[in-house]
C-alpha positions as CSV (number, residue, x, y, z in Angstrom):
1,M,0.2,-0.1,0.4
2,K,3.2,2.2,1.0
3,E,4.9,2.0,-2.5
4,I,1.5,2.3,-4.7
5,L,1.2,5.9,-2.7
6,N,4.7,6.6,-3.0
7,Y,4.1,6.4,-7.1
8,T,5.7,9.4,-8.7
9,L,2.9,10.4,-11.6
10,L,4.8,13.4,-12.6
11,Q,7.9,14.3,-12.7
12,F,9.3,17.9,-13.5
13,G,12.9,18.9,-12.4
14,D,12.4,18.7,-8.1
15,F,8.6,18.3,-8.1
16,N,7.3,14.7,-7.6
17,F,3.9,14.7,-8.2
18,K,2.6,11.4,-6.3
19,L,-0.6,9.5,-5.3
20,A,-0.3,9.9,-1.6
21,T,0.0,13.5,-2.7
22,I,-3.6,13.3,-4.5
23,F,-5.2,11.4,-1.7
24,T,-3.8,13.8,1.0
25,F,-5.3,16.8,-1.1
26,A,-9.0,14.5,-1.3
27,L,-8.7,14.2,3.2
28,F,-7.9,17.8,2.6
29,I,-10.8,19.3,0.8
30,L,-13.3,17.1,2.3
31,A,-11.6,17.9,5.9
32,V,-12.6,21.8,4.7
33,F,-16.2,21.0,3.2
34,I,-17.0,19.6,6.4
35,L,-15.6,22.5,8.8
36,L,-17.8,24.6,6.6
37,F,-20.9,22.5,7.4
38,V,-20.1,22.5,11.2
39,I,-19.6,25.9,10.9
40,K,-22.4,26.9,8.9
41,K,-24.9,24.8,11.2
42,T,-23.8,26.3,14.1
43,I,-24.3,30.1,13.4
44,Y,-27.7,29.7,11.5
45,K,-28.4,27.7,15.2
46,A,-28.1,30.7,17.3
47,T,-31.0,32.2,17.8
48,H,-30.0,36.0,19.4
49,I,-28.3,36.7,16.0
50,E,-30.8,38.2,12.7
51,L,-30.2,36.0,9.6
52,S,-28.7,38.9,7.7
53,K,-25.7,39.1,10.2
54,K,-26.0,35.3,10.3
55,Y,-25.4,35.5,7.1
56,S,-22.8,38.0,6.7
57,I,-21.0,36.2,9.5
58,Y,-20.8,33.4,7.8
59,S,-19.5,34.7,4.5
60,L,-16.3,36.3,6.1
61,I,-15.6,33.2,7.8
62,K,-16.5,30.7,4.1
63,Y,-13.9,33.5,2.1
64,F,-11.2,33.5,5.1
65,I,-11.3,29.9,4.8
66,I,-11.2,29.5,1.8
67,I,-7.8,31.8,1.1
68,F,-6.3,29.2,3.4
69,A,-6.9,26.2,2.3
70,F,-6.1,27.8,-1.4
71,I,-2.6,28.4,0.4
72,I,-1.9,25.6,2.4
73,G,-3.3,22.8,-1.1
74,L,0.3,24.5,-2.9
75,Q,2.0,23.3,-0.1
76,I,0.1,20.0,-0.4
77,F,1.5,19.8,-3.8
78,G,5.3,20.9,-2.8
79,F,5.2,24.3,-4.2
80,N,7.0,27.1,-2.4
81,L,5.4,30.3,-2.0
82,S,8.0,32.2,-1.5
83,V,9.8,31.8,-3.7
84,L,6.8,32.4,-6.5
85,I,5.6,35.7,-5.0
86,A,9.0,36.6,-5.9
87,G,9.5,35.4,-9.3
88,S,5.9,37.0,-9.8
89,A,6.5,40.2,-8.1
90,A,6.6,42.6,-11.4
91,L,4.1,40.4,-12.3
92,L,1.7,40.9,-9.4
93,V,2.8,45.1,-9.5
94,G,1.3,44.6,-13.6
95,L,-1.4,42.7,-12.8
96,G,-2.6,44.6,-9.2
97,L,-2.4,48.0,-11.4
98,G,-4.6,46.6,-14.2
99,L,-7.4,45.1,-12.1
100,Q,-7.3,48.0,-9.2
101,N,-10.9,48.1,-10.3
102,L,-11.5,44.0,-8.9
103,F,-9.7,44.8,-6.1
104,S,-11.3,47.9,-4.6
105,D,-14.6,45.7,-5.4
106,F,-13.3,43.5,-3.5
107,I,-12.4,45.0,-0.8
108,S,-15.9,46.9,-0.9
109,G,-17.7,43.4,-0.4
110,I,-15.2,42.7,2.6
111,I,-16.3,45.7,4.1
112,I,-20.2,46.0,3.5
113,L,-19.9,42.1,5.5
114,I,-18.5,43.5,8.3
115,D,-20.4,47.3,8.9
116,S,-23.4,45.5,7.9
117,T,-24.3,48.8,7.1
118,V,-26.2,46.5,3.8
119,K,-27.5,42.6,4.8
120,V,-29.1,40.2,3.4
121,N,-32.8,41.4,2.7
122,D,-32.4,45.1,3.1
123,I,-34.7,47.4,0.7
124,I,-31.5,49.8,-0.8
125,E,-32.3,53.2,-3.2
126,V,-29.5,52.8,-5.6
127,N,-28.8,55.3,-8.7
128,G,-32.2,55.7,-8.5
129,I,-33.5,52.2,-8.0
130,V,-35.6,50.5,-5.4
131,C,-34.5,47.0,-5.2
132,Q,-34.2,44.2,-2.3
133,V,-30.3,42.7,-1.7
134,Q,-30.8,39.3,-2.6
135,E,-27.3,37.7,-2.5
136,I,-23.8,39.5,-1.2
137,E,-20.5,38.2,-2.4
138,I,-17.1,39.1,-2.1
139,R,-17.2,41.0,-5.5
140,T,-20.8,42.0,-5.9
141,T,-24.2,42.3,-4.4
142,T,-27.6,41.0,-7.1
143,V,-30.7,43.1,-5.9
144,L,-33.8,42.3,-6.7
145,T,-36.1,45.5,-8.4
146,R,-39.6,46.6,-8.3
147,D,-39.6,44.8,-12.0
148,D,-38.8,41.8,-10.4
149,K,-35.4,42.1,-12.6
150,Y,-31.6,40.8,-11.2
151,I,-29.2,43.5,-10.8
152,I,-25.8,42.5,-10.8
153,L,-24.2,45.9,-8.6
154,P,-20.2,45.5,-7.8
155,N,-19.6,45.9,-4.3
156,S,-18.4,49.4,-4.5
157,D,-21.2,51.1,-6.1
158,L,-22.2,50.0,-2.3
159,T,-19.0,52.1,-0.5
160,K,-18.7,54.5,-2.6
161,N,-22.1,55.9,-3.6
162,Q,-25.3,57.7,-1.8
163,L,-27.8,55.0,-1.3
164,I,-31.1,55.1,0.6
165,N,-31.5,51.8,3.1
166,W,-34.8,51.6,3.8
167,T,-35.1,49.0,6.2
168,H,-31.3,49.7,7.9
169,S,-32.9,50.1,11.3
170,E,-36.0,48.5,11.4
171,I,-38.1,47.0,9.0
172,T,-40.9,49.6,8.7
173,S,-40.6,52.8,6.8
174,R,-42.7,56.2,6.6
175,F,-44.5,56.8,3.3
176,E,-46.9,60.0,1.7
177,I,-49.4,60.3,-0.6
178,S,-50.6,63.6,-2.2
179,V,-54.0,65.0,-3.1
180,G,-55.5,68.2,-4.7
181,V,-59.2,69.3,-3.4
182,D,-61.7,72.2,-5.1
183,Y,-61.5,75.2,-3.1
184,S,-64.6,74.5,-2.0
185,S,-64.0,71.7,-0.7
186,D,-64.8,71.4,3.2
187,I,-61.7,71.0,4.2
188,K,-62.5,68.8,7.8
189,L,-64.5,66.4,5.3
190,V,-61.6,65.8,3.2
191,M,-58.9,65.6,6.0
192,T,-61.8,62.9,8.0
193,V,-61.9,61.1,4.2
194,L,-57.8,60.7,3.7
195,K,-57.5,59.2,7.0
196,E,-60.2,56.8,7.1
197,A,-59.1,55.3,3.0
198,T,-55.5,54.9,4.5
199,D,-56.8,53.3,7.9
200,K,-58.8,50.7,5.9
201,Q,-55.5,49.7,3.2
202,E,-54.2,46.2,4.2
203,G,-50.4,46.8,4.9
204,V,-50.7,49.8,6.5
205,L,-49.6,50.3,10.0
206,Q,-52.0,51.6,13.1
207,T,-49.1,52.1,15.3
208,P,-47.7,54.7,14.3
209,S,-51.4,55.5,13.1
210,P,-51.3,57.7,9.8
211,F,-52.4,61.2,10.0
212,V,-53.1,64.3,7.3
213,R,-51.8,67.5,6.6
214,F,-53.0,70.9,5.0
215,T,-49.8,71.6,2.6
216,E,-50.3,73.6,1.0
217,F,-53.1,76.5,-0.7
218,G,-51.8,75.3,-4.7
219,D,-52.5,77.7,-8.2
220,S,-55.7,75.4,-8.7
221,S,-56.1,73.4,-5.1
222,L,-56.3,73.1,-1.8
223,N,-53.1,70.2,-1.1
224,F,-52.8,67.6,0.5
225,S,-50.5,64.5,1.9
226,V,-51.2,61.5,4.4
227,I,-48.8,59.9,6.0
228,F,-48.7,55.9,6.6
229,W,-46.1,53.6,7.8
230,S,-45.6,50.2,6.5
231,D,-43.3,47.5,6.7
232,E,-44.3,46.4,3.1
233,V,-41.3,48.3,2.0
234,F,-40.7,46.3,-1.0
235,R,-44.2,46.5,-2.2
236,V,-45.1,50.0,-1.2
237,E,-46.8,51.4,-4.2
238,N,-49.5,48.8,-4.8
239,I,-50.2,49.2,-1.3
240,K,-50.3,53.3,-2.6
241,S,-52.4,52.8,-5.6
242,E,-54.7,50.7,-3.9
243,I,-55.4,54.0,-1.1
244,R,-55.6,56.1,-4.6
245,I,-58.5,53.8,-5.7
246,R,-60.8,54.3,-2.6
247,I,-59.4,57.8,-1.8
248,F,-60.7,58.4,-5.6
249,E,-64.2,56.5,-4.5
250,M,-64.0,58.1,-1.5
251,F,-64.3,61.8,-2.7
252,T,-67.0,60.8,-5.1
253,S,-69.2,59.4,-2.6
254,N,-68.9,62.3,-0.8
255,N,-68.7,65.0,-3.4
256,I,-65.5,66.6,-3.0
257,T,-64.2,67.8,-6.3
258,I,-60.2,66.3,-7.5
259,P,-59.7,70.1,-9.7
260,F,-57.6,69.7,-13.2
261,P,-55.2,72.3,-14.7
262,Q,-57.5,75.2,-16.6
263,R,-56.2,77.6,-19.1
264,V,-57.9,80.1,-20.8
265,I,-56.5,81.0,-24.7
266,H,-57.8,84.5,-26.0
267,L,-57.2,84.6,-29.9
268,N,-56.2,88.4,-30.6
269,K,-59.0,89.3,-34.0
270,E,-57.5,92.0,-36.3
């Protein structure tokens, strides 16, 4: 058995590729997978850690283990890392200059996973697009838009550019719907109708309670805003649409008019 394991499959100078090397490497890879599996099970069993943070912690540990496993794997095959690094120093400098954007994405990915400014399932707004974080990798982050389209973002886009995290501290967010009514309308009735229309909508939280503001005297209308809170942040536009429909129906039944702009054109007759 010992002779079989010591059988040389490939020899190149001082490098001997033996059957025992393959066997040792296979056992090492198996041990790495078992270690990752145990670590993942242990982290995800913790009840005092949020699911999104569990994902970040495991991802960081996984990437560090993979890096160390790669280094140890090279040593198992007999590669002298110090010689390789010294011999390829100039090449590494050239690669570093050419791939600086790629390295920036890697560093940004580590920063995101460590400080948890963006987590899996967070609702963020970046480049004017509202989306839900689906997966954070070491180089890219996958998000889902409200149009059900997946976008792959370089991690540097999330650290260099300004973004809005709608669910950074809590899952609920505040939203607003504006509407204008005719100057002849009963202000108190309008505010009551707006409040009732919002209170009846499924997905609108009652704590904090929705409220109505009389915002301004417009050119052709009295303008109001109804403010409410919801934990359906990603699909809140559907909730807004249903509230607007209910407002229109209740305005109609209460004889409240929504004015529209009118223009008077005077023609000079010669």
